C-alpha positions as CSV (number, residue, x, y, z in Angstrom):
1,M,-154.4,-159.9,-29.6
2,S,-155.9,-163.3,-28.4
3,T,-153.8,-164.9,-25.7
4,R,-154.0,-169.1,-25.3
5,G,-152.4,-170.1,-22.1
6,Q,-149.5,-169.4,-20.5
7,C,-146.4,-170.9,-21.5
8,V,-145.0,-172.9,-19.2
9,F,-141.3,-172.7,-19.8
10,C,-140.8,-168.9,-19.9
11,S,-144.2,-167.7,-18.8
12,K,-144.8,-165.2,-20.7
13,P,-148.3,-165.5,-23.0
14,V,-148.8,-167.5,-25.9
15,E,-150.1,-165.4,-28.5
16,A,-152.6,-166.3,-30.8
17,I,-150.5,-165.6,-34.0
18,E,-147.5,-167.5,-32.4
19,T,-146.8,-170.9,-33.2
20,A,-148.0,-173.1,-29.9
21,A,-146.5,-176.8,-28.8
22,W,-148.9,-178.9,-26.6
23,P,-148.1,-182.3,-24.3
24,V,-148.9,-185.3,-26.1
25,V,-148.6,-189.5,-25.5
26,G,-149.1,-192.2,-28.0
27,W,-146.3,-194.8,-29.4
28,E,-142.7,-194.2,-31.7
29,A,-142.3,-196.7,-34.1
30,E,-138.8,-197.0,-35.4
31,R,-138.3,-196.5,-39.6
32,G,-135.7,-199.1,-40.7
33,R,-133.9,-196.9,-43.8
34,G,-133.5,-193.3,-40.9
35,G,-135.9,-190.6,-41.0
36,A,-138.3,-189.7,-38.5
37,N,-140.1,-191.7,-36.2
38,Q,-143.5,-192.5,-36.7
39,I,-145.7,-191.7,-33.7
40,I,-148.7,-193.7,-33.3
41,G,-152.3,-193.0,-31.6
42,R,-150.7,-189.4,-31.0
43,E,-153.4,-187.5,-28.6
44,R,-152.4,-184.2,-27.2
45,V,-152.6,-184.1,-23.4
46,L,-155.8,-182.2,-22.3
47,D,-154.5,-180.5,-18.8
48,G,-154.4,-176.6,-19.9
49,R,-150.6,-177.0,-20.8
50,I,-149.6,-175.1,-23.7
51,A,-145.9,-173.1,-25.0
52,H,-144.3,-171.6,-27.3
53,A,-143.2,-174.0,-29.9
54,A,-139.8,-172.2,-29.5
55,C,-139.4,-172.3,-25.9
56,A,-140.0,-176.1,-25.9
57,R,-137.9,-176.7,-28.8
58,R,-135.1,-175.6,-26.4
59,A,-136.0,-176.8,-23.3
60,A,-135.4,-180.2,-25.4
61,E,-132.1,-179.6,-26.5
62,L,-131.3,-178.6,-23.1
63,D,-132.6,-181.8,-21.4
64,R,-130.6,-183.6,-24.2
65,A,-127.6,-181.5,-23.6
66,G,-127.9,-182.7,-19.3
67,I,-128.1,-179.0,-18.7
68,A,-131.2,-178.2,-16.4
69,A,-133.4,-175.4,-16.7
70,E,-131.6,-173.1,-13.7
71,Q,-128.7,-173.3,-15.1
72,T,-129.2,-171.6,-18.4
73,T,-129.1,-168.1,-15.9
74,L,-126.0,-169.5,-15.4
75,I,-124.5,-169.3,-19.5
């Protein structure tokens, strides 16, 4: 199996068959009638970081909830 890199969140390898996530930059444009906002000029940050998409989602959920990554081992 081909490894794409090491997940920045769980430190396990991100395999080629797994859905990956990368950091991006751009501008978020709001939509007046709801729905997901549009990202204008989205560009992938080319710094070598990669993550499992599920790990990135979980980290974002914890961040929104105000829970530090170090606290998750206590829960």
